C-alpha positions in Angstrom: 6.8 -16.2 3.5 8.7 -13.7 7.0 8.1 -10.2 5.3 10.9 -8.5 4.1 9.8 -5.5 2.3 8.4 -2.9 4.6 6.6 0.3 1.7 4.9 3.3 3.6 2.2 4.4 1.2 0.4 2.6 -0.9 -1.9 5.1 -3.2 -1.1 4.5 -6.8 2.3 4.6 -7.4 3.3 3.2 -3.8 1.0 0.3 -4.6 2.4 -0.5 -8.9 6.2 -0.9 -6.5 4.7 -3.1 -3.9 3.0 -5.4 -6.5 6.6 -5.1 -9.1 8.2 -6.3 -5.6 6.2 -8.7 -5.1 6.7 -10.4 -8.7 10.5 -10.6 -7.8 10.2 -12.5 -5.1 9.5 -10.1 -2.1 6.9 -10.0 1.1 5.8 -7.3 0.7 3.7 -4.8 3.7 1.8 -2.0 3.2 1.3 0.8 5.4 -2.0 3.0 4.3 -4.5 4.5 6.0 -7.4 1.9 4.8 -5.7 -0.9 4.1 -8.9 -2.7 3.1 -7.5 -1.5 -0.7 -3.9 -2.7 0.1 -4.3 -5.8 -3.1 -2.9 -9.4 -2.9 -0.3 -10.6 -2.7 0.6 -7.4 -0.2 0.1 -7.1 3.8 -2.1 -4.7 4.2 -1.9 -2.6 7.7 -3.3 0.3 8.8 -1.9 2.9 10.0 -1.1 7.1 10.1 2.5 7.6 9.7 2.6 11.2 10.7 3.4 9.9 14.7 4.6 6.5 14.5 4.2 3.6 13.2 1.6 0.9 13.2 1.7 -2.4 14.6 4.1 -4.7 12.0 5.4 -8.4 11.5 8.7 -9.3 12.5 10.6 -9.0 9.4 13.9 -10.8 8.3 16.1 -8.3 8.5 18.4 -7.1 11.3 16.5 -6.2 14.6 13.5 -8.3 12.8 13.3 -5.4 10.9 13.0 -4.9 6.8 15.8 -5.4 4.2 13.5 -2.3 2.2 12.1 0.2 2.7 10.5 2.7 0.9 8.7 5.4 1.3 5.2 6.5 -1.4 3.6 9.0 0.1 0.5 11.5 -1.0 0.3 14.9 0.4 -3.2 14.5 -0.9 -3.3 18.5 -1.6 -0.7 21.1 -3.1 -0.6 23.6 0.6 3.0 24.1 1.4 1.3 23.1 5.4 0.4 18.9 3.3 3.2 18.6 2.4 4.7 19.7 5.7 2.0 16.7 7.4 3.0 14.3 4.8 6.9 14.3 3.6 8.4 16.3 6.8 6.6 15.3 9.8 5.6 11.7 8.5 9.3 11.2 6.9 10.3 12.3 10.3 8.1 10.1 12.3 9.2 6.9 10.3 12.9 7.5 10.8 12.8 8.1 14.3 10.7 4.9 14.9 12.8 2.8 12.7 16.0 3.5 14.8 13.7 3.1 17.9 13.2 -0.9 17.5 16.4 -1.1 16.7 16.5 -1.9 12.5 18.7 -1.6 9.9 17.1 -1.6 6.7 19.9 -2.6 3.5 18.2 0.4 1.1 15.9 3.0 2.2 13.9 4.6 -0.8 12.1 7.8 -0.3 9.8 8.7 -3.2 10.3 12.7 -3.6 9.7 14.7 -7.0 11.5 16.8 -9.3 9.9 19.8 -8.0 12.8 19.8 -5.4 14.5 21.4 -7.8 14.0 24.8 -9.1 13.2 26.2 -12.6 15.6 28.6 -13.3 16.9 27.2 -16.4 16.6 29.1 -19.6 16.8 27.5 -22.8 16.8 24.1 -23.2 19.0 23.6 -21.5 19.5 19.5 -19.7 19.0 19.8 -16.3 20.3 16.6 -14.0 20.9 15.2 -10.6 23.7 18.0 -9.7 22.0 21.4 -10.7 22.5 23.5 -8.1 19.1 25.0 -8.7 17.6 25.4 -5.3 14.1 24.3 -5.1 11.7 28.3 -6.0 8.2 26.9 -4.7 7.2 26.6 -0.7 6.3 22.8 -1.4 9.5 22.4 -3.2 11.5 23.8 -0.9 9.9 21.2 1.9 10.1 18.2 -0.7 14.0 19.3 -0.8 14.2 19.4 3.3 12.4 15.7 3.4 15.1 14.9 1.1 17.7 15.6 3.4 15.9 15.6 6.6 15.5 11.5 5.1 19.2 10.7 3.9 20.8 12.5 7.3 18.2 10.3 9.3 19.1 6.7 8.2 20.5 4.2 10.7 24.4 3.6 9.6 25.0 0.8 7.5 21.7 1.8 5.1 22.1 3.0 1.6 19.5 5.7 1.2 17.9 6.2 -2.7 16.1 9.6 -3.2 14.1 9.5 -6.5 12.9 12.4 -8.4 9.9 11.4 -10.5 8.9 14.3 -13.1 5.5 14.8 -14.2 3.9 11.2 -14.2 1.2 9.9 -15.9 -0.4 6.7 -16.8 -3.9 4.8 -16.8 -6.6 6.7 -14.7 -3.9 10.3 -15.3 -6.1 11.4 -17.9 -6.0 15.5 -17.2 -3.5 15.9 -20.6 -6.1 14.5 -22.7 -8.8 15.8 -21.1 -7.4 18.7 -22.1 -6.9 18.2 -25.4 -10.6 17.0 -26.2 -11.7 20.1 -25.2 -9.1 22.4 -26.8 -8.1 24.0 -24.3 -4.1 23.5 -23.3 -2.3 25.9 -21.1 1.0 27.9 -21.8 1.1 24.8 -24.4 5.2 26.8 -25.3 6.5 24.8 -21.9 9.0 22.3 -21.9 6.8 19.3 -20.1 9.3 16.4 -18.5 7.1 12.7 -18.1 7.4 9.2 -16.9 4.8 6.9 -16.9 3.6 5.9 -13.6 5.1 2.0 -15.4 8.4 3.6 -15.9 8.8 4.8 -12.7 7.8 1.9 -10.5 9.9 0.1 -12.1 12.9 1.8 -11.2 12.3 2.1 -7.7 12.1 -1.7 -7.7 15.7 -2.0 -9.6 17.2 0.5 -7.7 16.1 -1.5 -4.6 17.4 -4.8 -6.2 20.4 -4.0 -8.5 23.6 -5.7 -7.5 25.4 -2.4 -8.3 26.1 0.2 -5.2 23.2 3.1 -6.2 24.1 7.1 -6.2 22.3 9.1 -3.6 20.0 10.7 -6.0 18.0 9.7 -9.8 15.9 11.6 -12.0 13.1 9.3 -13.1 12.0 10.7 -16.8 12.0 9.4 -19.8 13.9 10.1 -23.0 12.5 12.8 -24.7 11.2 16.3 -23.3 9.1 18.1 -25.6 7.1 21.1 -25.2 3.7 20.5 -24.9 2.1 21.9 -27.6 4.2 18.9 -29.3 2.8 16.1 -27.2 -0.7 17.3 -27.6 -0.6 17.6 -31.3 0.3 14.0 -31.0 -2.8 13.1 -28.9 -5.5 15.2 -30.9 -4.3 13.1 -34.2 -5.1 9.9 -32.1 -7.5 10.6 -30.9 -8.6 12.3 -34.6 -9.8 15.9 -32.9 -8.7 19.1 -34.0 -5.1 19.6 -34.3 -5.3 23.5 -34.5 -5.5 24.7 -31.2 -2.3 22.8 -30.6 -0.6 24.1 -33.7 -1.0 27.7 -35.0 1.3 30.5 -33.3 3.9 28.4 -32.4 6.3 29.7 -30.1 4.9 33.3 -29.7 4.6 33.0 -26.0 7.7 33.0 -24.2 8.1 29.4 -22.4 7.2 29.3 -18.4 9.8 26.4 -18.2 12.1 25.2 -20.6 14.2 22.4 -18.6 14.5 19.4 -20.3 15.5 17.1 -17.7 18.0 14.1 -18.1 17.7 10.6 -17.3 21.3 9.6 -18.2 22.5 8.4 -14.3 19.3 6.1 -14.4 19.9 5.0 -18.2 23.5 4.3 -16.2 22.2 1.6 -14.2 21.0 -0.8 -17.0 17.7 0.5 -16.1 15.1 0.5 -19.9 12.1 2.0 -20.2 9.3 0.2 -21.2 7.5 3.7 -22.4 11.0 6.4 -24.2 8.9 8.3 -25.2 5.8 9.9 -24.2 4.0 8.6 -27.7 4.6 4.6 -26.5 3.2 5.8 -23.3 0.3 7.5 -24.3 -0.7 4.7 -27.3 -1.0 2.3 -24.3 -3.1 4.3 -22.2 -5.5 5.3 -25.5 -5.8 1.7 -25.6 -7.0 1.5 -21.9 -4.2 -1.2 -21.1 -3.4 -1.2 -17.2 -5.1 0.1 -14.3 -5.1 2.8 -12.1 -4.7 1.7 -7.8 -7.2 3.0 -5.9 
C-alpha cells in the first residue's frame, strides 16, 4: 500500500493521531528522532526536521507527495528558545522542503495550543476562535507566529487547518491526580479547560477527513470548563482521599485565569467527544484504560 499521509512528530499525541489515521485506512509515514519508537502499522522514519525532511518514500498525492500532512511537534522544554527552535524553525523547514519537492497536500494540519491565546478575559467569559486577545507569554507569541507562518507558507491549493488543544490529559498524564493525592493544589480557584488525548487525536482525524470544508482554526476542548477545585474534589472522592483541602475557603482568592473555552465550532462539524467532561475522562484514567505512547 502506497503511503498517503505524512506525520511530522510522533510523540504521545502524534502517535495516537497516526494510529487513528491508520485505523481509518490511511498509510502513515511518521517522522521522529527515534524511529524505533514509532509503532506499527505506522512507518517510522528517523529525522530531525529543524533543517530539512529526511529521505522519504514516495506518496500517492500530487508530485509524489502526501495527501495529508500533520505537524505535531513537541518542544521538549518550556523556554522561548526551545519553542522558537521547534515551532518556528521546525515548521518553516518543513514547509520549505514541501515546496522544494513540489508537493501540494489536500489538507495540512498544525497542532498548536491554546497557549497561543491571551489570558486577559475576566469573569466567566466564554472564549472561542474569534477572540482577539493576543498571546501574553513569550512561548504563546511564538506559537501564534508559527500558526501564521504555517497558514501563509502552504502550497496553493492546500487547505490549512490549525488546532489549539487546551490542557491535554490522558493515560500517563497524571500530574493533576498526583497533586490531589498529595492534598496540594496550586491556585484552586483558577478556571481549567482540558481535553482528553484520545478526543484531541480523534478531532484531528475528523478535521482531516470530514467531507465538509474546514475552517482554518479550531479550539480542541471538552464541554465542561471547571474550577480546579471542582475537578480536584471529584478526583479526591474517586481516590478515597480527603476532600477538605479542595472544598474549604472556596472563592477566597481571585482566580488567576477565568476564561471558559468553547468547542462550539468543533461540535458544529459533527464531531462527538468520547469524554465530554473531566468526569468521564478521569474515570477512564483511574480505571487504567489506555496507554501513553513513548
